[in-house]
TIVOMI-606522 format. One line per 5 residues: their letters; for each residue x, y, z of C-alpha. Coordinates in pm, whole numbers. Layout:
N
a = X,Y,Z  ...
END
This chain:
110
xxxxx = -2761,-7383,-60  -2444,-7369,-253  -2569,-7110,-478  -2671,-6877,-175  -2329,-6942,-50
xxxxx = -2166,-6847,-365  -2385,-6514,-389  -2287,-6424,-34  -1928,-6484,-130  -1943,-6268,-421
xxxxx = -2111,-6009,-213  -1845,-6038,45  -1587,-5984,-235  -1788,-5694,-363  -1774,-5544,-30
xxxxx = -1415,-5594,20  -1361,-5442,-335  -1579,-5127,-240  -1375,-5117,102  -1061,-5097,-81
xxxxx = -1186,-4821,-317  -1352,-4642,-34  -1021,-4662,172  -822,-4538,-138  -1057,-4247,-193
xxxxx = -1030,-4178,202  -652,-4164,178  -686,-3929,-107  -943,-3699,45  -693,-3710,359
xxxxx = -409,-3601,157  -589,-3326,-27  -710,-3198,319  -356,-3177,447  -261,-3007,141
xxxxx = -549,-2784,179  -470,-2694,509  -108,-2639,452  -227,-2393,153  -465,-2226,412
xxxxx = -151,-2171,665  53,-2041,394  -210,-1796,256  -268,-1698,623  89,-1629,675
xxxxx = 92,-1434,342  -225,-1243,414  -52,-1148,759  237,-1029,598  52,-809,332
xxxxx = -152,-665,616  164,-541,785  302,-424,472  -26,-236,408  -3,-80,758
xxxxx = 343,15,691  254,156,353  -46,365,507  204,490,766  423,605,496
xxxxx = 148,763,300  47,950,624  417,1086,662  424,1162,300  96,1335,311
xxxxx = 242,1546,640  549,1656,463  365,1752,136  143,1972,363  441,2112,522
xxxxx = 616,2178,172  305,2345,62  310,2590,372  675,2649,342  621,2708,-38
xxxxx = 336,2979,37  542,3147,324  836,3172,87  622,3310,-186  462,3560,42
xxxxx = 827,3652,139  937,3706,-195  620,3913,-289  703,4127,38  1082,4159,-88
xxxxx = 974,4237,-446  755,4524,-296  1055,4660,-79  1254,4629,-387  1023,4843,-589
xxxxx = 991,5095,-305  1360,5135,-247  1394,5198,-656  1136,5460,-646  1355,5628,-357
xxxxx = 1640,5588,-532  1484,5766,-812  1344,6046,-622  1675,6097,-445  1882,6104,-776
xxxxx = 1612,6355,-899  1658,6541,-564  2036,6517,-619  2013,6655,-967  1802,6951,-881
xxxxx = 2042,7017,-611  2338,7011,-845  2178,7217,-1100  2070,7476,-837  2452,7528,-758
END
C-alpha cells in the first residue's frame, strides 16, 4: 500500500511537471501566434500599400503611353510638314531659276 501510494505520488508529480512544461509550451505558442498575427497584419498593410502604388504606377504608365503616342503623332505631322515645306522650297527655287533665266533673256533682247 505504501509503495502504491509512492507510485501515485510520483505519477502525480510527473503529471504536474508535464503540466508546467505544457503550460510553458502553450504560452510560447501563444506568443508566437500573436507575433505571427502582428506580422500578418503588417504584411497585409504593406501589401495594400504596394497594391496602391502598383495601381498608381499603372495609371502613370498609361498616361506616359498616351503622351508617347501623342508625341509620335506630332512628330509624324511635323515631319510631313517639313517634307511639304521642302517641296515648296524646291518648287520656288525652280521658279526663281526660271524667272532669272527669263529676266536674262529679256535683258539680252533689249
